[in-house]
Structure formats: C-alpha cells, structure tokens
RODO-2510 file (C-alpha; in nm, 4 decimals, decimal comma):
residues 369
     n   res          X          Y          Z
     1     m    15,3267    -9,3765    -7,2541
     2     a    15,3175    -9,6382    -7,5269
     3     g    15,6006    -9,8830    -7,5593
     4     n    15,6995    -9,8239    -7,9218
     5     s    15,9247    -9,5215    -7,8755
     6     s    16,2736    -9,4762    -8,0092
     7     l    16,3500    -9,1972    -7,7638
     8     p    16,5947    -9,2627    -7,4789
     9     r    16,4153    -9,3863    -7,1713
    10     p    16,4845    -9,2123    -6,8416
    11     r    16,5394    -9,4321    -6,5385
    12     t    16,2138    -9,4774    -6,3511
    13     l    16,2789    -9,3630    -5,9944
    14     f    15,9627    -9,4994    -5,8431
    15     r    15,7011    -9,7587    -5,9078
    16     s    15,4904    -9,6266    -6,1964
    17     a    15,1821    -9,6527    -5,9781
    18     v    15,3069    -9,3583    -5,7790
    19     c    15,5181    -9,1699    -6,0326
    20     a    15,1987    -9,0754    -6,2083
    21     g    15,1132    -8,8541    -5,9105
    22     s    15,2842    -8,5856    -5,7068
    23     l    15,4609    -8,8431    -5,4898
    24     c    15,7265    -8,8939    -5,7563
    25     a    15,8450    -8,5380    -5,7028
    26     l    15,8642    -8,6003    -5,3302
    27     l    16,0864    -8,9028    -5,3839
    28     l    16,3130    -8,7035    -5,6092
    29     s    16,3570    -8,4522    -5,3278
    30     l    16,4999    -8,7149    -5,0918
    31     p    16,8681    -8,6639    -5,0074
    32     a    17,0798    -8,8426    -5,2660
    33     f    17,3471    -9,0880    -5,1576
    34     s    17,6871    -8,9663    -5,2716
    35     a    17,9969    -9,1779    -5,3098
    36     p    18,3487    -9,0896    -5,4193
    37     t    18,3312    -9,3409    -5,7054
    38     f    18,0433    -9,5080    -5,8873
    39     r    17,9398    -9,8430    -5,7478
    40     d    17,7058   -10,0505    -5,9598
    41     p    17,3961   -10,1193    -5,7473
    42     l    17,3815   -10,4707    -5,8906
    43     d    17,7245   -10,5469    -5,7456
    44     t    17,6955   -10,3602    -5,4160
    45     p    17,5270   -10,5062    -5,1057
    46     a    17,2656   -10,2932    -4,9335
    47     e    17,4036   -10,0827    -4,6509
    48     m    17,2816   -10,1550    -4,2994
    49     r    17,0741    -9,8591    -4,1812
    50     t    16,9685    -9,7138    -3,8497
    51     n    16,5908    -9,7168    -3,7939
    52     p    16,5321    -9,9061    -4,1207
    53     a    16,1553    -9,9326    -4,0636
    54     k    16,1275    -9,5526    -4,0705
    55     r    16,2948    -9,5158    -4,4096
    56     p    16,1051    -9,5067    -4,7407
    57     l    15,9532    -9,8450    -4,8277
    58     m    15,7679    -9,9430    -5,1424
    59     a    15,5843   -10,2714    -5,0844
    60     v    15,5004   -10,5269    -4,8173
    61     a    15,4055   -10,8949    -4,8035
    62     v    15,3085   -11,1511    -4,5408
    63     a    15,5292   -11,4603    -4,5106
    64     g    15,3516   -11,6909    -4,2679
    65     e    15,3881   -11,5242    -3,9252
    66     r    15,6496   -11,2839    -4,0607
    67     v    15,5987   -10,9519    -4,2419
    68     v    15,8498   -10,8396    -4,5074
    69     a    15,8773   -10,4912    -4,6601
    70     v    16,1105   -10,3692    -4,9371
    71     g    16,2295   -10,0312    -5,0581
    72     p    16,4978    -9,8139    -5,2183
    73     r    16,8668    -9,9077    -5,2327
    74     g    16,8056   -10,2727    -5,1545
    75     l    16,6369   -10,2092    -4,8213
    76     v    16,4443   -10,5096    -4,6828
    77     v    16,3000   -10,5179    -4,3305
    78     v    16,1291   -10,8070    -4,1525
    79     s    15,9098   -10,8327    -3,8435
    80     d    15,8249   -11,1406    -3,6385
    81     d    15,5899   -10,9658    -3,3940
    82     q    15,3138   -10,8294    -3,6184
    83     g    15,5038   -10,5123    -3,6994
    84     k    15,5989   -10,4005    -3,3486
    85     t    15,9718   -10,4286    -3,4179
    86     w    16,1712   -10,4627    -3,7389
    87     t    16,5176   -10,5812    -3,8400
    88     q    16,7025   -10,5296    -4,1664
    89     a    16,7737   -10,8254    -4,3925
    90     k    17,0933   -10,9012    -4,5834
    91     v    17,0529   -10,8080    -4,9500
    92     p    17,3218   -10,8415    -5,2211
    93     v    17,2202   -10,5328    -5,4248
    94     q    17,1462   -10,1639    -5,3820
    95     s    16,8837   -10,1570    -5,6554
    96     d    16,5514    -9,9957    -5,5639
    97     l    16,3053   -10,2739    -5,4803
    98     l    15,9425   -10,2168    -5,5808
    99     s    15,7506   -10,5378    -5,5088
   100     v    15,7698   -10,8504    -5,2930
   101     h    15,5644   -11,1704    -5,2664
   102     f    15,5828   -11,4880    -5,0570
   103     p    15,3752   -11,7840    -5,1814
   104     t    15,4965   -11,9836    -4,8789
   105     p    15,6251   -11,8746    -4,5367
   106     k    15,9853   -11,9406    -4,6416
   107     l    16,0026   -11,8805    -5,0171
   108     g    15,9798   -11,5255    -5,1473
   109     w    16,0742   -11,3039    -5,4391
   110     a    16,1393   -10,9308    -5,4732
   111     v    16,1861   -10,7273    -5,7919
   112     g    16,2828   -10,3750    -5,8875
   113     h    16,5164   -10,1466    -6,0787
   114     e    16,8013   -10,2647    -6,2995
   115     g    16,5767   -10,5598    -6,3831
   116     v    16,6697   -10,7277    -6,0563
   117     v    16,4977   -11,0412    -5,9244
   118     l    16,5875   -11,1500    -5,5706
   119     h    16,4954   -11,4756    -5,3972
   120     s    16,4780   -11,5701    -5,0302
   121     a    16,4495   -11,9236    -4,8959
   122     d    16,4399   -11,8279    -4,5264
   123     g    16,1383   -11,6003    -4,4958
   124     g    16,3173   -11,2870    -4,6084
   125     a    16,6129   -11,2891    -4,3688
   126     t    16,8670   -11,3310    -4,6508
   127     w    16,8444   -11,2920    -5,0282
   128     i    17,0240   -11,4007    -5,3444
   129     k    17,0078   -11,2521    -5,6925
   130     q    16,8435   -11,4726    -5,9556
   131     l    16,8287   -11,2305    -6,2489
   132     d    16,9181   -10,8753    -6,3458
   133     g    16,9028   -10,6421    -6,6443
   134     r    17,2544   -10,7284    -6,7527
   135     s    17,2002   -11,1026    -6,7918
   136     a    16,8339   -11,0958    -6,8994
   137     p    16,8757   -10,9555    -7,2549
   138     d    17,0946   -11,2403    -7,3802
   139     t    16,8787   -11,5007    -7,2044
   140     f    16,5547   -11,3575    -7,3413
   141     k    16,6887   -11,3078    -7,6936
   142     a    16,8126   -11,6674    -7,7016
   143     h    16,4645   -11,7813    -7,5959
   144     y    16,2982   -11,6016    -7,8867
   145     a    16,5661   -11,7166    -8,1296
   146     k    16,4697   -12,0796    -8,0574
   147     m    16,0996   -12,0191    -8,1246
   148     a    15,9351   -12,0668    -8,4610
   149     p    15,9143   -11,7201    -8,6194
   150     n    15,5721   -11,5600    -8,6474
   151     p    15,4571   -11,1953    -8,6370
   152     q    15,3884   -11,1967    -8,2619
   153     v    15,7232   -11,3505    -8,1707
   154     q    15,9113   -11,1205    -8,4069
   155     a    15,7363   -10,8125    -8,2676
   156     a    15,8075   -10,9240    -7,9104
   157     a    16,1754   -10,9808    -7,9894
   158     a    16,1992   -10,6361    -8,1500
   159     q    16,0373   -10,4709    -7,8480
   160     l    16,2687   -10,6604    -7,6159
   161     d    16,5684   -10,5275    -7,8074
   162     l    16,4300   -10,1745    -7,7818
   163     n    16,3642   -10,2077    -7,4093
   164     y    16,7235   -10,3070    -7,3329
   165     r    16,8881   -10,0673    -7,5771
   166     a    16,9662    -9,8176    -7,3001
   167     g    17,1087   -10,0818    -7,0674
   168     p    16,9772   -10,2689    -6,7624
   169     a    16,7830    -9,9850    -6,5946
   170     l    16,4309   -10,0967    -6,6917
   171     p    16,2441   -10,1987    -6,3740
   172     w    16,0193   -10,4888    -6,2895
   173     l    15,7169   -10,3277    -6,1237
   174     d    15,5446   -10,6277    -5,9660
   175     v    15,5930   -10,9979    -5,8944
   176     w    15,3484   -11,2759    -5,8106
   177     f    15,3950   -11,6490    -5,7495
   178     e    15,1121   -11,9007    -5,7640
   179     d    15,3188   -12,1537    -5,5700
   180     a    15,6812   -12,2366    -5,4985
   181     n    15,7593   -12,2869    -5,8688
   182     i    15,5213   -12,0898    -6,0914
   183     g    15,5687   -11,7147    -6,0912
   184     y    15,5419   -11,4002    -6,3021
   185     a    15,6845   -11,0483    -6,3125
   186     v    15,5548   -10,7449    -6,5031
   187     g    15,7114   -10,4130    -6,5910
   188     s    15,7447   -10,1082    -6,8086
   189     f    15,6945   -10,1094    -7,1863
   190     g    15,5055   -10,4371    -7,1963
   191     m    15,7585   -10,6451    -7,0058
   192     l    15,6265   -10,9793    -6,8832
   193     m    15,8168   -11,2922    -6,7862
   194     a    15,7361   -11,6253    -6,6246
   195     t    15,9168   -11,9050    -6,4419
   196     r    15,8208   -12,2665    -6,3879
   197     d    16,1130   -12,3655    -6,1664
   198     g    16,1093   -12,1179    -5,8800
   199     g    16,3062   -11,8513    -6,0637
   200     k    16,6034   -12,0652    -6,1647
   201     t    16,5105   -11,9789    -6,5232
   202     w    16,2796   -11,7085    -6,6603
   203     e    16,1140   -11,6818    -7,0019
   204     p    15,9976   -11,3599    -7,1697
   205     w    15,6228   -11,3616    -7,2339
   206     l    15,5765   -11,0365    -7,4256
   207     e    15,3977   -11,2255    -7,7032
   208     r    15,1557   -11,3886    -7,4588
   209     v    14,9565   -11,0780    -7,3681
   210     d    14,7144   -10,8765    -7,5836
   211     n    14,9299   -10,5671    -7,5560
   212     g    15,0530   -10,4897    -7,9059
   213     e    15,1280   -10,1313    -7,8028
   214     y    15,3562   -10,2587    -7,5261
   215     l    15,1959   -10,0382    -7,2644
   216     n    15,3224   -10,0464    -6,9070
   217     l    15,2073   -10,3481    -6,7057
   218     n    15,1839   -10,2198    -6,3491
   219     a    15,0619   -10,5058    -6,1295
   220     i    14,9787   -10,8764    -6,1342
   221     r    14,7613   -11,0655    -5,8844
   222     s    14,5706   -11,3913    -5,8506
   223     v    14,2069   -11,3634    -5,7364
   224     g    13,9625   -11,6530    -5,7125
   225     g    14,1896   -11,8808    -5,9109
   226     d    14,2234   -11,6305    -6,1975
   227     l    14,5374   -11,4314    -6,2763
   228     y    14,5053   -11,0631    -6,3676
   229     i    14,7383   -10,7898    -6,4927
   230     v    14,6499   -10,4199    -6,4821
   231     g    14,8202   -10,1413    -6,6713
   232     e    14,7959    -9,8266    -6,8771
   233     r    14,4906    -9,7001    -7,0669
   234     g    14,2477    -9,8833    -6,8420
   235     r    14,3699   -10,2216    -6,9618
   236     i    14,3083   -10,5335    -6,7576
   237     y    14,4302   -10,8712    -6,8777
   238     r    14,3033   -11,2099    -6,7554
   239     f    14,5057   -11,5256    -6,8045
   240     d    14,3449   -11,7847    -7,0298
   241     r    14,5128   -12,1004    -6,9063
   242     s    14,3954   -12,3142    -7,1975
   243     a    14,5443   -12,0706    -7,4497
   244     g    14,8453   -11,9857    -7,2347
   245     r    14,8053   -11,6103    -7,2798
   246     f    14,6605   -11,2985    -7,1157
   247     a    14,3489   -11,1715    -7,2923
   248     a    14,2602   -10,8014    -7,2730
   249     i    13,9343   -10,6920    -7,1069
   250     e    13,7811   -10,3544    -7,1882
   251     t    13,6826   -10,1532    -6,8807
   252     g    13,5646    -9,8241    -7,0326
   253     y    13,8446    -9,6365    -6,8551
   254     n    14,1343    -9,4744    -7,0406
   255     g    14,3716    -9,3945    -6,7561
   256     s    14,6221    -9,6029    -6,5626
   257     f    14,5350    -9,8793    -6,3190
   258     f    14,8062    -9,9398    -6,0605
   259     g    14,6674   -10,2352    -5,8688
   260     i    14,3935   -10,4930    -5,8347
   261     a    14,2439   -10,6827    -5,5388
   262     g    13,9501   -10,9123    -5,4893
   263     e    13,7743   -11,2113    -5,3383
   264     g    13,6106   -11,4881    -5,5385
   265     r    13,4404   -11,3321    -5,8417
   266     a    13,4578   -10,9765    -5,7022
   267     l    13,7357   -10,7428    -5,8141
   268     i    13,8496   -10,3877    -5,7485
   269     a    14,0938   -10,2096    -5,9825
   270     f    14,2390    -9,8756    -5,8728
   271     g    14,4808    -9,6106    -5,9845
   272     l    14,5381    -9,2610    -6,1134
   273     r    14,3472    -8,9679    -5,9594
   274     g    14,1511    -9,1859    -5,7203
   275     v    13,9816    -9,3936    -5,9867
   276     v    13,8220    -9,7191    -5,8661
   277     y    13,6433    -9,9719    -6,0888
   278     g    13,4573   -10,2765    -5,9632
   279     s    13,3476   -10,6070    -6,1136
   280     d    13,1364   -10,8891    -5,9708
   281     d    13,1778   -11,1331    -6,2600
   282     r    13,5524   -11,2121    -6,2718
   283     g    13,6219   -10,8995    -6,4716
   284     d    13,3847   -10,9603    -6,7617
   285     t    13,2135   -10,6262    -6,6943
   286     w    13,3239   -10,3212    -6,4960
   287     r    13,1630   -10,0175    -6,3352
   288     a    13,3142    -9,6974    -6,1972
   289     l    13,2733    -9,6473    -5,8205
   290     r    13,2133    -9,3075    -5,6654
   291     v    13,5183    -9,1972    -5,4661
   292     s    13,5357    -8,8776    -5,2592
   293     s    13,9065    -8,8175    -5,3238
   294     e    14,1038    -8,7610    -5,6428
   295     q    14,4330    -8,8637    -5,4860
   296     t    14,6121    -9,1425    -5,6713
   297     i    14,5531    -9,4840    -5,5127
   298     a    14,8775    -9,6766    -5,4811
   299     a    14,7802    -9,9797    -5,2697
   300     g    14,4892   -10,2064    -5,1889
   301     t    14,3980   -10,5422    -5,0414
   302     a    14,1042   -10,7648    -4,9530
   303     v    14,0382   -10,8114    -4,5812
   304     n    13,7537   -10,9790    -4,3899
   305     g    13,5004   -10,9718    -4,6730
   306     a    13,5784   -10,6139    -4,7683
   307     f    13,8479   -10,4141    -4,9434
   308     v    14,0771   -10,1359    -4,8235
   309     l    14,2641    -9,8953    -5,0510
   310     g    14,5387    -9,6468    -4,9656
   311     n    14,6251    -9,3267    -5,1516
   312     v    14,9253    -9,0963    -5,1729
   313     a    14,7578    -8,8416    -4,9451
   314     g    14,7621    -9,0861    -4,6537
   315     q    14,3936    -9,1749    -4,6677
   316     l    14,2256    -9,5156    -4,6466
   317     l    13,9153    -9,6082    -4,8443
   318     r    13,7160    -9,9025    -4,7124
   319     g    13,4199   -10,0657    -4,8858
   320     d    13,2399   -10,3939    -4,9377
   321     w    13,2289   -10,5637    -5,2740
   322     s    12,8856   -10,4234    -5,3630
   323     a    12,9547   -10,0675    -5,2389
   324     q    12,9209    -9,7770    -5,4781
   325     a    13,1102    -9,5300    -5,2570
   326     p    13,3996    -9,6492    -5,0362
   327     v    13,4223    -9,4725    -4,7006
   328     l    13,7178    -9,2368    -4,6669
   329     a    13,9252    -9,2228    -4,3462
   330     n    14,2368    -9,0224    -4,2633
   331     l    14,5316    -9,1806    -4,0863
   332     d    14,6059    -9,0341    -3,7435
   333     q    14,9584    -8,9819    -3,8746
   334     p    14,9317    -8,9119    -4,2493
   335     m    15,1647    -9,1209    -4,4652
   336     r    15,2099    -9,1159    -4,8413
   337     m    15,1264    -9,4802    -4,9013
   338     t    15,2977    -9,7117    -5,1461
   339     g    15,2000   -10,0629    -5,0319
   340     m    14,9571   -10,2574    -4,8171
   341     a    14,9002   -10,6080    -4,6807
   342     s    14,6466   -10,7542    -4,4388
   343     l    14,7290   -10,9582    -4,1294
   344     a    14,5289   -11,2512    -3,9917
   345     d    14,3538   -11,0316    -3,7334
   346     g    14,2323   -10,7903    -4,0008
   347     s    14,4829   -10,5164    -3,9265
   348     l    14,6848   -10,3638    -4,2070
   349     v    15,0552   -10,3227    -4,2720
   350     l    15,1148    -9,9984    -4,4613
   351     t    15,4328    -9,8858    -4,6358
   352     g    15,5166    -9,5377    -4,7562
   353     l    15,7835    -9,2738    -4,7796
   354     e    15,7721    -9,2435    -4,4018
   355     g    15,8389    -9,6136    -4,3424
   356     v    15,6100    -9,8960    -4,2323
   357     r    15,3119    -9,8835    -3,9946
   358     i    15,0391   -10,1077    -3,8586
   359     s    14,6800    -9,9838    -3,8846
   360     a    14,3503   -10,1220    -3,7599
   361     g    14,2060   -10,0069    -4,0928
   362     n    13,9992    -9,7277    -3,9385
   363     g    14,2681    -9,4631    -3,9590
   364     a    14,4607    -9,5368    -3,6394
   365     a    14,8185    -9,6404    -3,7067
   366     a    15,1342    -9,7205    -3,5123
   367     s    15,4853    -9,6624    -3,6463
   368     g    15,7389    -9,9408    -3,6762
   369     k    16,0626    -9,9500    -3,4789
***
C-alpha cells in the first residue's frame, strides 16, 4: 500500500513482514485480553505472565551472553543460559513490541505499536520509554518547522501530518543501532527516524530516503559497514553517508521485502511468498534465488559463513552466499516463525507465535521454559 492515502488507517496488529501472509489471521484469532475499562497501553505496565517464553514473540536479539526476545502486550523475556530458561523483564507499556536490538551487551532498544521506543541499560532486565506516538508528532513537526523549506521537506512534513492524523497507533517495525549513540527506526508509510544521542532525542528522516511514495519501510540492518533498508515494491535503500540519505536500488522485484541479512559484500533480501534475492556486490545488482517453498519468509540471519531463513510455515532455508537454491528443512516441532538470531556456537534462537526455541539450524529445536 502506498503512503499517500487519505483513508483512515487501521491499526496494524502484526509486523508487516508477517501480516502480508496467512499468519496475520492466526494472530487475530488469539484470545483477546478483556478489561472492565480501557487502559492505554502506553500508560500500563506489562503484566507478568506464566510461561512467558511459550507465549507469542515477535523478535529476538543477542546482548552479549544474554538473549532477549520481545512480543505482544509489552512482553520481554531474557535468558542467561543460551535459551534453556527464560525470565520476564519489567516493561512500562503494554504496546505490542515488534523489534529489538542491542549494539552492546547492556544497551538495547525495542520498538513497536503506538510509536513506542523503549530503552534498556541493563541488558534487557528493565526498560524505560523514550518516545511514543503521542509525543512524537509535536517533536517531529517542530523539527521540520526549523528547517529551511524546500519541496522534499514540505512533502515529508505533509506526510508526517497524515501519518499521525488518526492518533498514535502507527507502529515502528524495526530498529537498528550502529553503536551506543547512533540508531535508526523504520515503519509504515515511509516512517524513518534517527538518533545521535542514544535515543534521548529523535529526528524524523522522511526526506532523507528516496521514497517519494512513502511506501512501508519494513527492516533496517547494517552489513559490511553499509546500512540498508528494505520495503514494499522490491525497494532496497542503501545509506550514502557522504550525502546523508538513503538511495534507492532497483532489484527487479515488485513485491515486499521483509528483511535483509549478509556478510561483507554478500546480501540476501527475503519476503513475501518465499521470495529470496541475492547480491554479491553490496546491493548494486540483484538476482532471484530458486526457493522450493512459497511460504512468506519472516526472519533471517548470517551464521558461520552461510545464511539461514525462517518462514511462517515453520521451515528453515539454509544456503551459502553463492547458492542458487537454499536447502529446505522442517523443524521437528513446526513453529510459525517471526524472528531469528544466531548464537556464538552457530545455533539459532527462533521466535514465533508458539514462543521462543533454540535450534541447531538443521531442523531440530528445543522449546524455552
């Protein structure tokens, strides 16, 4: 869906990477939490849950020796024993969390619905709110008001106004920090913001990406010193540091990419209906890879000189950077995957609607506790 729409925008219930497939319907079928009166998720701490590692989770990150996973209603779980056991963290919101990243073992950020940005300074054990969709509009509008007017800035400010017209519900879909200070978040309808002070302040960057249609920006990652964004209509954007903006790269694909992974100059972009594209020249040129499944790929990572992808049917696809056809493997216990991270020993941490599991990468997996 293009960004320039005057129609009311429904609240995204799941990371767009998965809502494009049948998994969105499965999430909608989950039992809804009912309360006698409305409690704003931005003002309500996450409830402590029994068996939190077996509840739906959306993303996972490694924080030194710790593993941190995030999910709906402010759920955050951490493990200090390579995923054997998990405990729930203290979180000040009940917003659905969609992405998490730790550039250092202690410092981490998580983002999600209601425009929320959370920060942890203790490896994910406790979190504070840095930004949300109620405070962001005024902050972002003031930023653009101070800039010299030009067509790009004016268009970005207009889109920003449109995005927040329905309130704070618009989600951030992914977050990535280059170090303890420099970070970025991307989201629906062309949303992009950056921080240079560890999230104390954020600036809107809608005018700094070649995305005049304000298409969804689904994921952001750094590979080989380059920073990439992937999104709708096969768009991939690479950050030009000298120009201070993300330049669009044509891939020849017209569907949605939901993630990107890589090592050095080699890249893999993946997404809707099992599509996988590869590049061996930092994204300058792309080729479609043969994949034996049409299930939407929601997660992927580089591990031990190879890549592993996970789809919503609970299958893993493993390949090397020159492979034309990744090898498909089924999990012993199928799980509708949403996120993935690799551990130092080459094993994988997988998140999904059934919780979090550890896998050797060959299909065998163990559930978290």
